[in-house]
N, C-alpha and C positions, 0 to 999 in steps of 0.2 A: 761299616763298610770300608775296607782298606783301599788305598790308592791303586794297588795292583789289581784288586778285584773289580774296581770301577773301570779301569782301562781294559781289562780282559773282557768284561761284559760288553762294553761299547764296541770293542773290536769284533767280537763274535756276532753281535747284532748287525753291525755294519756289513760284515762279509756275507751274512745270510741274505740281507736285503740286496746287496750287489749281485749275488748269484741269481736271485729272483729276476732282477731287471736284465741280467745278461741273457737269460732264457727268453724273456719277453722280447728283447731286441732282436734276437735271432729268429724267433717265430714271426715277428712283424716284418723282418727283412724279406722273408720268403712269401709271406701272405699278402702284403700290401700291393705289390705290382700284379700279382695274380688276381686279387679281388678287383682292382681297378680294371683289368683287362676283361674279366668275366662280366662285370656290371656296366662298364662304360663310364665315361666322365660324368654324364648327367645324373645317372642313377647313384653313382658313388657319392657325388656332391649332395644329392638329396638325402642319402643315408647319413652323411655327416651332419647335415642341417637338422634332421629329425632327432639324432642323438643329442645335438646341442640344445634343442628345445626341451627334450626329456631331462637334460642336465639341469635345467632351471628348477626342476623339482627338488634338487639337492639344497636349494635355498632354505627349505623348511627343516633342514638339519639344524639350523640356528646355532651352529657352533657347539652343540651339545656333545658330539662325539669327542671333541678335544677336551671338554670338561670332564667327560668320563675317564679319558686316559689319565689326566692329571689327578683326579680325585681317587681313582683306583690305585695309582702308584702311591699317593699320599696316605690313603687309609691302610693299604697293605704294609707300608713302612711303619705305621702306628699300630699295626695288628688290630685294627678296628673292624671286626667281621660284621657286626651289626650295621655299622655305617656303610660298609661296602655293599651289603645286601639291599639297603634302602636306595642307595644311589643307582644301582643297576636296575632294580625293579621300576623306579621312577622313570629312568631313561627309556627302558623298554616300552612302557606304556605310552610315553610321548612319541616315540618313533612309530609305534603301531598306528596311532591316530593320524600322525602326519602322513604316513604311507597311504592310508585310505583316502585322505583328502587329495593328495597328489594324483592318485589313480583316477579319482573322479574327474579331475580337470583333464588329464590325458585322454581318457576314454571319450569324454562327451564334448570337449571344446578345443583340444590342441590342434586338430587337423585344420582348423580355420586359419591358423597363422601361416600355414604353408600353401594355402589354396592358390595364391598368385604365382607360386613357383612351379606349379605343375599345370599342364595344359589339357590333357585328355581326361575324360570321365573315368577311364580305366585306372589312371594314376591317382585320381582323387579317391577312389575306393581302396586302392592299395595303401595310400597314406592313412586312411581311416583305420584300416586293419592293423597297420603298424602300431598306431597309438593305442589300440585296444590291447594288443599283445604286451606292449611295453608298460601300459597302465597296470595290467594284472600283475606283471612282473614286479613293479614297484610296490604294490600292496603287499606282496608276499615277502619281498626281500629288504624293504626299507629298515625293518628292525635289526638287520645285520650290522648296522652302524654301532649298536651298543655291544654286540658280541665282539666286533673288531676292537672296540675301545677297551674291553676287558683284557683281551689278548695282549694288546700293545701296552696297557697299563701295568700288566704283570711282567712286561719285558720278555715275552715269549716270541721273539721275532724269528727264531729259527724254524719253529713248527709252522708259523704263518707263511713263511717263505716257501717251505716245501709244499704246502697246500696250494699256494698260488702258482708255483711252477707246474704242479700236476694239472691244475685247472686250465692253465695257458695252453698246455699241449693238447688237452682234450678239446678246448675251444677251437684250436687250429684244425684238428682232425675233423670235427663236426662241420666247420666252415667249408673245408675242402669238399666234403661230401655233398652238402646242399648246393654249393655252386656248380659242382660237376653235374648235378641233376637239374640245373637251371631254375632253382627255386627263388633266385633273386634276393632282394632285400627283405622280403617277408620271411624267407628262410633264415637270413641272418638274425632277424628278430627272435625267431623261435630258438635258434642256437644260443643267443644271449640269455633267454629266459631259462633254458635248460641248465646252462653253466652257472647262472646266478643262484638258482634253486639248490643246485649241488653244493655251491659255496656256502650258503647259509646253513645247510644241514651239517656240513663238515665243521664249520665254525662252532655250531652248537655243541657237537661232540668234543671239540677241542677245549671249549670253555669248561665243560663238565669234567674234563680230565685235569685241567689246570687248577680249577677251584671246585673240587667235588662237592663241597658243602653249600655252594651257592644255589639258591632257588629264586626264581622270578615269581613274585607274588604281588598281586595288586593290593593286598592288605598292608603292604609295606609303604604305600604311597603316603607321603606327608608333605605339608606345606614347606617345612624346613628343607626337605630334600629337593623340592622344586626350586626353592630359593637358592640353595647351595649350587645346583646345576646351572642356573641361569644368571647368577651374579657374575660368574666368569664367562659362561657360555653366551650371554647376551652381548658382551663386549666383543668376544671372538666372532660372534655371528656377523657383526657389521663388517669386520675385516674379511672373513671367509666368504661372506655373501658377495661383496664387491669383487673378490677374486674369481668366484664362480661365474659371476655375471660377465667378467672379462673373457674367461675361457669360452663360455657358451655364446657370447655376443660377437666375438671375432668372426666366425663363419657366417653369422647372420648378417653382419655388416657387409661382408664380401658378397654374399649371395644377392642381397637386395641392391647393392651399389653396382654390381657387375653381373654375375650369373652363377648358376650352380657349378658349371665347369670351372670357373675361377676359384670356387670354394675348394675344389679338388686340388688345383694348383697351389693354393694357400696351405692346404692341409699337409702336403708332403714336406716342404722345408720346415714347417712348424713342427711336424712330428719328428723330424731328424734332430732338431735342436732340443726337443723335449726329451729325446733319448738321453742326451747328456745331462739335462737338468734332473731327470729322474735318477741318474746315477748319484748325483749330489744329494738328492732328497733321500735316496735309499741309505746312503752312508751316514746321514745325520738324523734319521727318524728316531733312533733310540735315545737321542740327547734330551728331548723334552721331558719324558718321565724321569730320566736321570737327574736333570736339573730340579725337577719337582721333589724328588726323593732327597736330594742334598739340601734344598731349601727347607724342607720339613725338618731336617736334622740341624739347621742353622749353620751349615758349613759354607760360609760365603767365600772364604779363601779358595776352597777347592773349586767352587763354581767359576771364579775368575780364571783360575789356572786352566781348567778344561776349556773354557771359551777361547782363551788366547791360543792355546796349543792346537786345538782342533779346527779353529778358523784357518790357521796356516795349513794344516794337513789337508783339509778339504779343498782349499784353493790349489794346493800342489797337485792333488789328484785330478782336478778337472782341467787344468791348463793344457795338457797334451790333447785331450779330446777337443777342446775349443779350437786349438791351433790346427788340428787335423781336419776338423769339419769345415773350417773357413777355407782351407787350402784345397781340400779334396771333395767338398760338398757338391759343387757343380758337376765335375766329371762323374762323380758317383750317381747323381741324379740322372745324368745322361744315359748311363748304362742301366740304371735300376728301373726308371719309369719312362725314359724316352727323351729325345732331343728337345721337343716342344716344351715339355715341362721344365726342363733345365733352363731354357732360355727365359721363360716367363717367370719362374720362381727363383732363379739363381741369386739375384741381388738380395732377396729376402733372407737368405741364409746368413749373409754377412751381417746384416742389421740385427737379426735375432741372436746370433752368436755373440756379438759385441755387447748386446743388452744383457745376456746371460753372464758374460765375464764381469760386468759391473756389479750384477747381483751377487756374484760369488765372492765379492770382497767381504760380505757379511753374511755367510751362509747359515749361521746359527742364531741370528738375531731373533727370529720368530720363535725358535725352540726355547731360547733363553727367557724371553719376556713372558711367554705363556707358562713355562715351567715354574717361574717364580711368582706368577700372578700379577705382573706389572704390565698391563696391556694397553693402557689408555693412549700412550704416545704411538705405539705400534698400530693400533686401530685407526687413529686419526690420519697418520701418514699414508698407510696402505689404502685406506678407503678413498681419500681425496685423490691420491695418485692414480688409482684405478679409474675413477670417474673421468679425470682429466685425460688419461690415456685413451679411453674409448672415444671421448669427444674429439680429441686431436686426430686419432686414427680415422674416424669417420669423415673428418674434414679433408685430411691429406689424401685419402684414397681417391677423392674426386679430382685432385690435381696431379698426383704422380702415380696413380694406379695402385697396384697391390703392395708396392714398396712403402706406401704411406703408413701401413700398420707397423712395419719394421722401424721406420724413422721415429714414430711416436713412442714405440717401446724403448728405444735408446734414450730419448730425451727424458722420459719420465723416470726411468731406472737410475740415470745419473742424478737427477734431482732428489729422489728418495734416499739414495745411498749417502748423499751429502748431509742428510738430516739424521739418518740412523747412526752413522759412525760416531759423531761426537756425543750423541745421547747415550749410547751403550758404554762408551769410555767413561763418561761421568758416573753412570750407574755402578760400574765395576771398579771405579776409582783407579783407572788406568790412564796415564798421560797419552793424549792423542798421538803425539809424535812417536812415542815409544810403540804404540799399537801399530802404526803404519810401518815403522821400520821392522818390527818383529814379525809381523804377519803378511805384509803386502810387498815390501820393497824388492826383495830377492825373487819372489814368484812372478811379479809383473815384469821385471827385467828378463827373467828366463822366458816368459811368454813371448816377449818381443823378439828375442834371439831365435826361438824355435819357429815362430810364425814367419820370420824373414827367411830362414832356411827352407821351410816347406814351400813358401812362395817361389823361391829360386828352383827348387826341385820340380815343381809342377810346370814351370816354364821350360825346363830342360827336357822333361819326359812327357810325351803325349799320352795321357792316361786314357787310352781308348779301349782298354780291356780290364777285367778284374785282376788279371795277373799283374799288370803294370801298377794298378792301384795298390795291390798287396806289396809289390816291390818298393814303391815309394813309401808306403806306411812302415815297412820294415826298416828301411834306411833312416827314416824320420825318427823311429823309435830308438834306434842306436844313438843317433845324434842327441835325442832328448835325454837319454841316460847320461851321456857325457856332460851336457849342460847342467843337468841336475846335480851331478857329483861336484863339478868344478865351480858352479855359479850359485846354485840354489841352496845346497846343504850348508849348514854351519859347521865349524870345525868339530864341535862335539858330536854332531850327527854323522860326519864323515868317519870319525873315530869309532863310533858305535857300529856302522856298517862294515868297516874294515875288520873289526874284531869278530863280528858275527861271521863274516865270510871266511876268515882264516880258521875260525873255530870249526866250521862245517867241513872245510877242506881237510 
């Protein structure tokens, strides 16, 4: 695989994922305030809480999907068709059994955990029905983990992105229909089930097209296949489990420490920052199987080059988004979901955005470590960091309210990044000071300049309408382009863009 083909594939995969998230953000932009308005704060908060509890079922994924992605990429590079068949069949059997176990818990026991958060018998019955629907949905759709793993392992991100875009639009349309008919959160659960079933059927057809000779057969199950999946997957499980626990426990902490309505307040700024985080994740998703492919070929030099180069590019990409969301997040919330939500959740945007900026200093660390199979340090740091984050957040929320979650996030992210950076530099044999200067120095300086300009702009312009928000965003974008050219880009990068511009002209 040539350097040109590597960069071309990474670029195409990243653009496809970015297009998917762009559609997702647009759909969510219109649907979130509409859904909150139709359901009300309490029911919307209850829906968030129920989904968080259902999300705990993902813990039984045990990191196996990530193992599937890595092993599919590795065996495809080695042209090991028999090994590929065994891995996929073994993973499918595991996910099917796990899905049935999770479904049983959701259907027969999960409603007990939210009994204290609902008051009327009518709501108790509604919650019970929700978990029955979502439990059946889990039993049917949990095996889609392995299908998604195959698609990602074969690096077919374009096809997966088009499928996700179509399903996001369908989901929005069905959600609008059921809410207009006042079907409430039970209607939302039925929509989720319908879309998820459509997703697994579409993924099955996609896998058959990408790997037409692949057959899922329980006769292919072997002890060695399970060992191969879980030798890596077991370690990833610890890290991914604590991450899932954090994602699903945040709204639980808020609900039990404050109320369901505060869970809604928390979910809006959290979702806004997650939009930016998902842009970064979308742009870097294809790197893990690429690192795995290069590791299988023994091309260590190429791995280090890609890590350095795309760490910088990813940070460059997210800096404007972080600056804009910190400057315009509160006025946007005021217009989007109302003054009360902006007042209560405004500070949380700043904390979560700053936390994400710190995380963006090493956006490829997990992709690299998993791709090359060196996950022990990653697992230890991420697991301990997540546990401490939840404990600190649960404590601080009692003293400073909803902002406690944000403060805890900043503290723990800074601590973990101080551990990741020197470790990765030692592993790739890159001097730490060179890594900071090459990847971080110019981008961070540019972020400071852009953030200061956006702060001054929002103080000069009263952003009390979407038109003014767009105006400030446009002026900020122009200023950002100037800063990028004169501050952020290196001389060779400036030369490249100038040559490209004059060539096109």
